C-alpha positions as a printed Julia matrix, in Angstrom:
257×3 Matrix{Float64}:
 -23.79  36.25  49.67
 -23.25  34.79  46.21
 -25.57  32.09  44.95
 -22.51  30.11  43.78
 -19.07  30.74  45.23
 -16.07  28.79  43.92
 -12.78  29.37  45.68
  -9.25  28.14  44.87
 -10.32  24.97  43.05
  -7.5   22.61  42.1
  -8.19  19.44  40.12
  -5.79  16.9   38.68
  -6.31  13.84  36.51
  -3.49  11.31  36.32
  -1.0   13.81  37.65
  -1.98  16.42  35.04
  -3.31  19.7   36.4
  -6.7   20.56  34.88
  -7.82  23.41  37.18
  -5.34  25.64  38.98
  -6.75  27.71  41.82
  -9.9   28.81  39.98
 -12.22  31.34  41.64
 -15.7   32.12  40.31
 -18.96  33.53  41.64
 -22.51  33.8   40.36
 -24.98  36.18  41.98
 -28.75  35.85  42.09
 -30.41  36.81  38.77
 -27.03  36.97  37.04
 -25.84  35.44  33.77
 -22.15  34.55  33.93
 -20.3   33.1   30.95
 -17.24  30.89  31.23
 -15.06  31.0   28.13
 -11.64  29.83  26.97
  -9.9   27.87  24.23
 -10.48  24.13  23.86
  -8.92  22.27  26.78
  -9.0   25.32  29.04
 -10.89  23.46  31.8
 -14.42  24.78  31.31
 -16.18  21.41  31.29
 -13.96  20.21  34.15
 -15.22  23.12  36.24
 -18.82  22.33  35.26
 -18.29  18.72  36.28
 -16.76  19.83  39.58
 -19.78  22.01  40.37
 -22.28  19.26  39.5
 -20.41  16.62  41.53
 -19.11  14.48  38.65
 -15.5   15.4   39.5
 -14.09  15.77  43.0
 -11.41  18.5   43.14
  -8.45  17.82  45.42
  -8.44  21.33  46.89
 -10.67  24.37  47.28
 -14.33  24.96  48.07
 -17.62  25.17  46.19
 -20.54  26.72  48.06
 -24.1   26.98  46.82
 -26.53  29.17  48.75
 -23.96  29.16  51.53
 -23.76  25.35  51.72
 -20.56  23.44  50.98
 -21.33  21.06  48.08
 -17.81  19.98  47.15
 -18.18  16.45  48.49
 -21.88  15.9   47.73
 -23.05  13.4   45.14
 -24.59  14.68  41.89
 -28.19  13.82  42.85
 -27.82  15.67  46.16
 -26.48  18.74  44.35
 -29.39  18.53  41.93
 -31.88  18.54  44.8
 -30.33  21.72  46.16
 -31.28  23.5   42.94
 -28.54  23.09  40.34
 -29.45  21.73  36.91
 -27.34  21.42  33.77
 -27.31  20.57  30.1
 -24.44  18.91  28.23
 -22.23  19.61  25.21
 -23.73  16.61  23.43
 -27.47  15.97  23.62
 -28.0   13.37  26.32
 -31.64  12.27  26.05
 -33.54   8.98  26.0
 -33.84   8.69  22.23
 -36.53   5.97  22.22
 -38.89   7.92  24.46
 -41.27  10.71  23.51
 -40.6   14.34  24.41
 -43.07  14.65  27.27
 -41.72  11.5   28.97
 -38.11  12.7   28.65
 -39.01  15.88  30.49
 -41.34  14.14  32.95
 -38.52  11.87  34.11
 -36.81  14.72  35.93
 -39.94  15.42  37.99
 -39.24  12.31  40.06
 -37.62  14.4   42.77
 -40.94  16.17  43.36
 -42.95  12.93  43.63
 -43.31  11.94  47.27
 -45.22   8.69  46.99
 -43.83   5.2   46.5
 -44.52   2.53  43.89
 -48.09   1.73  44.94
 -49.14   5.36  45.31
 -47.66   6.32  41.97
 -48.54   3.19  40.0
 -52.08   2.73  41.29
 -52.84   6.41  42.03
 -53.61   5.7   45.69
 -53.74   8.35  48.43
 -53.44  11.39  46.23
 -51.19   9.75  43.65
 -53.39  10.91  40.78
 -53.33  14.53  41.97
 -49.56  14.38  42.27
 -49.26  12.98  38.74
 -51.54  15.7   37.36
 -49.64  18.44  39.18
 -46.28  17.31  37.79
 -47.61  16.8   34.26
 -49.08  20.29  34.34
 -45.62  21.67  35.14
 -44.11  19.72  32.24
 -46.81  21.02  29.87
 -45.98  24.59  30.95
 -42.33  24.0   30.04
 -43.28  22.47  26.68
 -45.41  25.52  25.91
 -42.66  27.89  27.05
 -40.13  26.23  24.71
 -42.67  26.15  21.86
 -42.41  22.4   21.29
 -46.1   21.51  21.64
 -46.11  19.94  18.17
 -43.42  17.48  19.25
 -44.7   16.47  22.7
 -45.65  12.93  21.61
 -42.81  12.49  19.11
 -39.9   10.07  19.63
 -36.91  12.24  20.58
 -34.42  10.34  18.43
 -36.38  11.25  15.29
 -36.43  14.99  15.96
 -34.18  17.69  14.44
 -31.08  18.53  16.45
 -32.3   22.0   17.37
 -35.53  20.59  18.83
 -33.58  17.97  20.78
 -31.56  20.79  22.36
 -34.82  22.44  23.44
 -36.0   19.18  24.97
 -32.77  18.9   26.94
 -33.22  22.47  28.12
 -36.78  21.61  29.13
 -35.59  18.6   31.1
 -33.25  20.85  33.09
 -36.0   23.41  33.69
 -38.31  20.67  34.99
 -35.99  20.42  38.0
 -37.0   23.99  38.94
 -33.38  25.04  39.49
 -32.02  28.13  41.17
 -28.9   27.85  38.99
 -28.98  26.59  35.41
 -25.66  25.48  33.92
 -25.64  25.45  30.11
 -22.74  23.7   28.38
 -22.49  25.03  24.8
 -26.26  25.39  24.24
 -25.96  26.67  20.64
 -23.16  24.4   19.42
 -23.93  22.92  15.99
 -26.98  25.11  15.4
 -27.83  27.3   12.43
 -28.56  31.01  12.87
 -32.31  30.6   13.32
 -31.92  27.84  15.92
 -29.29  29.89  17.75
 -31.58  32.93  17.91
 -34.38  30.78  19.32
 -32.23  29.28  22.08
 -30.8   32.67  23.05
 -34.34  34.06  23.27
 -35.31  31.2   25.58
 -32.21  31.73  27.73
 -33.01  35.4   28.18
 -36.63  34.59  29.05
 -35.5   31.99  31.57
 -33.37  34.56  33.28
 -35.82  37.47  33.16
 -39.17  35.71  33.6
 -38.21  32.7   35.73
 -35.49  34.6   37.64
 -33.05  31.7   37.32
 -29.34  32.46  37.5
 -27.32  31.05  34.6
 -23.74  29.84  34.22
 -22.96  29.48  30.52
 -20.13  27.83  28.59
 -20.16  28.88  24.96
 -17.69  29.28  22.07
 -19.84  31.72  20.08
 -18.35  35.03  21.22
 -21.13  37.08  19.66
 -23.63  35.3   21.89
 -21.42  35.58  24.98
 -20.77  39.3   24.52
 -24.43  40.07  23.85
 -26.09  38.35  26.81
 -23.54  38.1   29.65
 -23.39  40.25  32.78
 -19.97  38.88  33.66
 -17.41  36.77  31.8
 -14.69  34.59  33.31
 -11.88  33.35  31.08
  -9.88  30.14  31.56
  -6.65  29.22  29.82
  -4.87  25.93  30.6
  -6.9   25.59  33.81
  -6.08  29.06  35.14
  -8.45  32.01  35.28
  -6.79  34.84  33.36
  -9.62  37.39  33.41
 -12.99  38.13  34.99
 -15.18  41.12  34.24
 -17.99  42.64  32.17
 -18.07  41.99  28.4
 -16.5   45.3   27.31
 -13.61  44.83  29.69
 -13.01  41.24  28.56
 -13.17  42.26  24.9
 -10.23  44.63  25.43
  -8.16  42.34  27.67
  -4.78  41.58  26.08
  -4.35  38.24  27.88
  -7.73  37.07  26.61
  -6.92  38.1   23.05
  -3.57  36.35  23.26
  -5.18  33.14  24.56
  -7.61  33.05  21.64
  -5.49  34.44  18.83
  -2.06  33.28  19.93
   0.06  36.44  19.82
   2.15  37.68  22.73
   1.02  40.54  24.93
   4.12  42.62  24.22
   3.24  42.63  20.52
  -0.15  44.22  21.04
Protein backbone atom coordinates (compact mmCIF):
# COMPACT_ATOMS: atom_id res chain seq x y z
CA UNK A 1 0.00 0.00 0.00
CA UNK A 2 1.26 3.46 -0.93
CA UNK A 3 1.82 6.03 1.78
CA UNK A 4 -0.01 8.59 -0.37
CA UNK A 5 -2.39 7.54 -3.13
CA UNK A 6 -4.07 10.18 -5.31
CA UNK A 7 -6.60 8.94 -7.82
CA UNK A 8 -8.51 10.77 -10.57
CA UNK A 9 -8.46 14.20 -8.91
CA UNK A 10 -10.52 16.88 -10.64
CA UNK A 11 -10.56 20.45 -9.35
CA UNK A 12 -12.17 23.54 -10.80
CA UNK A 13 -12.11 27.19 -9.76
CA UNK A 14 -14.78 29.48 -11.18
CA UNK A 15 -15.57 27.03 -13.94
CA UNK A 16 -11.92 26.76 -14.99
CA UNK A 17 -10.38 23.30 -14.79
CA UNK A 18 -7.18 23.32 -12.71
CA UNK A 19 -6.62 19.57 -12.22
CA UNK A 20 -7.87 17.00 -14.72
CA UNK A 21 -7.95 13.41 -13.48
CA UNK A 22 -4.53 13.50 -11.81
CA UNK A 23 -3.11 10.27 -10.36
CA UNK A 24 -0.03 10.21 -8.12
CA UNK A 25 1.48 7.92 -5.50
CA UNK A 26 4.29 8.20 -2.96
CA UNK A 27 5.73 5.09 -1.34
CA UNK A 28 7.39 4.84 2.06
CA UNK A 29 10.97 6.19 2.06
CA UNK A 30 10.51 7.61 -1.44
CA UNK A 31 11.29 11.06 -2.83
CA UNK A 32 8.83 12.01 -5.58
CA UNK A 33 9.12 15.28 -7.49
CA UNK A 34 6.18 17.05 -9.10
CA UNK A 35 7.23 19.30 -11.98
CA UNK A 36 5.65 21.30 -14.78
CA UNK A 37 5.55 24.78 -16.30
CA UNK A 38 4.07 27.70 -14.37
CA UNK A 39 0.31 27.27 -14.03
CA UNK A 40 0.48 23.50 -14.53
CA UNK A 41 -1.43 22.80 -11.29
CA UNK A 42 1.40 21.78 -8.96
CA UNK A 43 0.48 24.06 -6.06
CA UNK A 44 -3.21 23.27 -6.58
CA UNK A 45 -2.40 19.59 -6.07
CA UNK A 46 -0.36 20.43 -2.96
CA UNK A 47 -3.27 22.45 -1.60
CA UNK A 48 -5.66 19.58 -2.34
CA UNK A 49 -3.48 17.12 -0.42
CA UNK A 50 -3.12 19.44 2.59
CA UNK A 51 -6.86 20.21 2.71
CA UNK A 52 -6.74 23.86 1.60
CA UNK A 53 -8.63 23.02 -1.61
CA UNK A 54 -11.50 20.55 -1.89
CA UNK A 55 -11.48 18.75 -5.27
CA UNK A 56 -14.87 18.04 -6.82
CA UNK A 57 -13.96 14.49 -7.83
CA UNK A 58 -11.45 11.76 -7.05
CA UNK A 59 -9.81 10.39 -3.92
CA UNK A 60 -6.78 11.13 -1.77
CA UNK A 61 -5.72 8.42 0.66
CA UNK A 62 -2.94 8.67 3.22
CA UNK A 63 -1.83 5.50 5.00
CA UNK A 64 -5.01 3.93 3.65
CA UNK A 65 -7.30 6.60 5.12
CA UNK A 66 -9.45 8.85 2.95
CA UNK A 67 -8.39 12.46 3.69
CA UNK A 68 -10.14 14.26 0.84
CA UNK A 69 -12.76 15.91 3.03
CA UNK A 70 -10.68 16.41 6.19
CA UNK A 71 -9.69 19.85 7.42
CA UNK A 72 -6.04 20.93 7.21
CA UNK A 73 -5.34 20.52 10.94
CA UNK A 74 -6.74 16.97 10.89
CA UNK A 75 -4.54 16.10 7.91
CA UNK A 76 -1.56 17.56 9.73
CA UNK A 77 -2.23 15.34 12.74
CA UNK A 78 -2.20 12.27 10.53
CA UNK A 79 1.41 13.03 9.60
CA UNK A 80 1.55 15.38 6.62
CA UNK A 81 3.58 18.59 6.91
CA UNK A 82 4.46 21.16 4.25
CA UNK A 83 6.45 24.25 3.44
CA UNK A 84 5.35 27.03 1.10
CA UNK A 85 6.65 28.80 -2.02
CA UNK A 86 6.98 32.03 -0.05
CA UNK A 87 8.40 31.95 3.47
CA UNK A 88 5.44 31.98 5.85
CA UNK A 89 6.87 32.57 9.33
CA UNK A 90 6.08 34.80 12.30
CA UNK A 91 8.61 37.51 11.51
CA UNK A 92 8.50 39.21 14.94
CA UNK A 93 9.24 36.02 16.85
CA UNK A 94 12.59 34.34 17.43
CA UNK A 95 13.62 31.16 15.63
CA UNK A 96 13.11 28.73 18.51
CA UNK A 97 9.58 30.05 19.18
CA UNK A 98 8.62 29.78 15.50
CA UNK A 99 9.56 26.12 15.52
CA UNK A 100 8.14 25.48 18.99
CA UNK A 101 4.70 26.68 17.88
CA UNK A 102 4.16 23.56 15.80
CA UNK A 103 4.74 21.32 18.82
CA UNK A 104 1.31 22.28 20.16
CA UNK A 105 -0.20 19.10 18.75
CA UNK A 106 2.04 17.04 21.03
CA UNK A 107 1.12 19.01 24.18
CA UNK A 108 -1.69 17.25 26.03
CA UNK A 109 -2.29 19.61 28.92
CA UNK A 110 -4.55 22.64 29.02
CA UNK A 111 -3.89 26.27 29.91
CA UNK A 112 -3.23 25.76 33.62
CA UNK A 113 -0.99 22.74 33.14
CA UNK A 114 1.04 24.45 30.43
CA UNK A 115 1.11 27.96 31.88
CA UNK A 116 1.78 27.04 35.50
CA UNK A 117 3.65 23.76 34.85
CA UNK A 118 1.21 21.74 36.94
CA UNK A 119 0.86 17.94 36.81
CA UNK A 120 3.83 17.22 34.60
CA UNK A 121 3.55 20.41 32.56
CA UNK A 122 7.21 21.25 33.07
CA UNK A 123 8.34 17.80 31.89
CA UNK A 124 6.16 18.13 28.82
CA UNK A 125 7.62 21.56 28.05
CA UNK A 126 11.17 20.25 28.44
CA UNK A 127 10.47 17.23 26.25
CA UNK A 128 9.10 19.36 23.41
CA UNK A 129 11.86 21.96 23.67
CA UNK A 130 14.44 19.19 23.51
CA UNK A 131 12.90 18.02 20.22
CA UNK A 132 13.04 21.57 18.84
CA UNK A 133 16.69 21.91 19.87
CA UNK A 134 17.48 18.67 18.02
CA UNK A 135 15.94 20.11 14.86
CA UNK A 136 17.84 23.39 15.26
CA UNK A 137 21.09 21.43 15.59
CA UNK A 138 20.21 19.24 12.60
CA UNK A 139 19.61 22.31 10.40
CA UNK A 140 22.77 24.00 11.72
CA UNK A 141 20.98 27.16 12.88
CA UNK A 142 22.13 27.17 16.52
CA UNK A 143 23.63 30.65 16.10
CA UNK A 144 20.20 32.02 15.15
CA UNK A 145 17.98 30.29 17.73
CA UNK A 146 17.28 33.51 19.67
CA UNK A 147 17.29 35.84 16.65
CA UNK A 148 14.17 37.58 15.31
CA UNK A 149 13.19 35.68 12.16
CA UNK A 150 12.35 38.80 10.14
CA UNK A 151 15.94 40.02 10.48
CA UNK A 152 17.54 36.83 9.17
CA UNK A 153 18.89 36.12 5.66
CA UNK A 154 16.42 34.50 3.28
CA UNK A 155 18.30 31.20 3.17
CA UNK A 156 18.19 30.90 6.97
CA UNK A 157 14.47 31.72 6.99
CA UNK A 158 13.92 28.82 4.59
CA UNK A 159 15.73 26.53 7.03
CA UNK A 160 13.53 27.75 9.87
CA UNK A 161 10.42 26.99 7.83
CA UNK A 162 11.79 23.53 7.10
CA UNK A 163 12.45 23.09 10.82
CA UNK A 164 8.89 24.10 11.66
CA UNK A 165 7.59 21.38 9.33
CA UNK A 166 9.96 18.79 10.82
CA UNK A 167 8.77 19.66 14.33
CA UNK A 168 5.44 18.09 13.38
CA UNK A 169 7.25 14.73 13.05
CA UNK A 170 5.62 13.99 9.69
CA UNK A 171 5.48 10.75 7.77
CA UNK A 172 5.21 12.76 4.54
CA UNK A 173 6.98 16.09 4.02
CA UNK A 174 5.70 18.27 1.18
CA UNK A 175 8.24 20.85 0.00
CA UNK A 176 6.98 23.62 -2.30
CA UNK A 177 9.99 25.08 -4.17
CA UNK A 178 12.46 24.77 -1.27
CA UNK A 179 15.42 26.29 -3.17
CA UNK A 180 13.60 29.08 -5.01
CA UNK A 181 15.50 32.38 -4.79
CA UNK A 182 18.62 30.84 -3.27
CA UNK A 183 22.23 31.14 -4.37
CA UNK A 184 24.32 28.05 -5.15
CA UNK A 185 25.68 27.63 -1.63
CA UNK A 186 22.24 27.95 -0.02
CA UNK A 187 20.79 25.51 -2.54
CA UNK A 188 23.49 22.93 -1.80
CA UNK A 189 22.79 23.24 1.93
CA UNK A 190 19.04 22.72 1.56
CA UNK A 191 19.50 19.75 -0.77
CA UNK A 192 21.89 18.18 1.75
CA UNK A 193 19.28 18.61 4.49
CA UNK A 194 16.56 17.13 2.28
CA UNK A 195 18.64 14.05 1.59
CA UNK A 196 19.45 13.66 5.29
CA UNK A 197 15.77 13.99 6.18
CA UNK A 198 14.94 11.19 3.82
CA UNK A 199 17.83 8.88 4.68
CA UNK A 200 18.28 9.50 8.41
CA UNK A 201 14.73 10.37 9.49
CA UNK A 202 13.10 8.00 6.97
CA UNK A 203 10.52 10.61 5.99
CA UNK A 204 8.93 10.34 2.55
CA UNK A 205 9.10 13.55 0.50
CA UNK A 206 6.89 15.09 -2.18
CA UNK A 207 8.79 17.92 -3.84
CA UNK A 208 7.76 20.74 -6.18
CA UNK A 209 10.79 22.41 -7.71
CA UNK A 210 11.70 24.34 -10.89
CA UNK A 211 15.44 23.66 -10.67
CA UNK A 212 15.72 20.62 -12.96
CA UNK A 213 19.28 19.86 -11.91
CA UNK A 214 18.08 19.39 -8.35
CA UNK A 215 15.04 17.36 -9.41
CA UNK A 216 17.03 15.01 -11.64
CA UNK A 217 19.75 14.49 -9.03
CA UNK A 218 17.67 13.58 -5.99
CA UNK A 219 14.33 12.14 -7.18
CA UNK A 220 13.32 8.48 -7.23
CA UNK A 221 10.25 9.26 -9.32
CA UNK A 222 9.07 12.34 -11.22
CA UNK A 223 5.50 13.22 -12.17
CA UNK A 224 4.91 15.94 -14.76
CA UNK A 225 1.84 18.18 -14.99
CA UNK A 226 0.88 20.39 -17.91
CA UNK A 227 -2.33 22.47 -17.83
CA UNK A 228 -3.64 20.34 -14.95
CA UNK A 229 -3.07 16.99 -16.68
CA UNK A 230 -0.37 14.47 -15.83
CA UNK A 231 1.61 13.88 -19.02
CA UNK A 232 4.39 11.67 -17.64
CA UNK A 233 5.43 9.69 -14.57
CA UNK A 234 8.66 7.77 -14.16
CA UNK A 235 12.30 7.73 -13.03
CA UNK A 236 14.51 10.73 -13.86
CA UNK A 237 16.24 9.22 -16.91
CA UNK A 238 12.93 8.28 -18.45
CA UNK A 239 11.44 11.74 -17.83
CA UNK A 240 14.54 13.43 -19.25
CA UNK A 241 13.98 11.66 -22.59
CA UNK A 242 10.19 12.07 -22.71
CA UNK A 243 9.14 14.07 -25.78
CA UNK A 244 5.91 15.34 -24.21
CA UNK A 245 7.83 16.69 -21.23
CA UNK A 246 10.37 18.41 -23.45
CA UNK A 247 7.59 19.92 -25.53
CA UNK A 248 5.79 21.22 -22.42
CA UNK A 249 8.94 22.98 -21.20
CA UNK A 250 10.51 24.09 -24.47
CA UNK A 251 7.41 24.57 -26.58
CA UNK A 252 8.12 22.58 -29.74
CA UNK A 253 5.78 19.94 -31.14
CA UNK A 254 6.42 16.24 -30.68
CA UNK A 255 6.46 15.54 -34.41
CA UNK A 256 9.39 17.92 -34.81
CA UNK A 257 11.61 16.04 -32.40
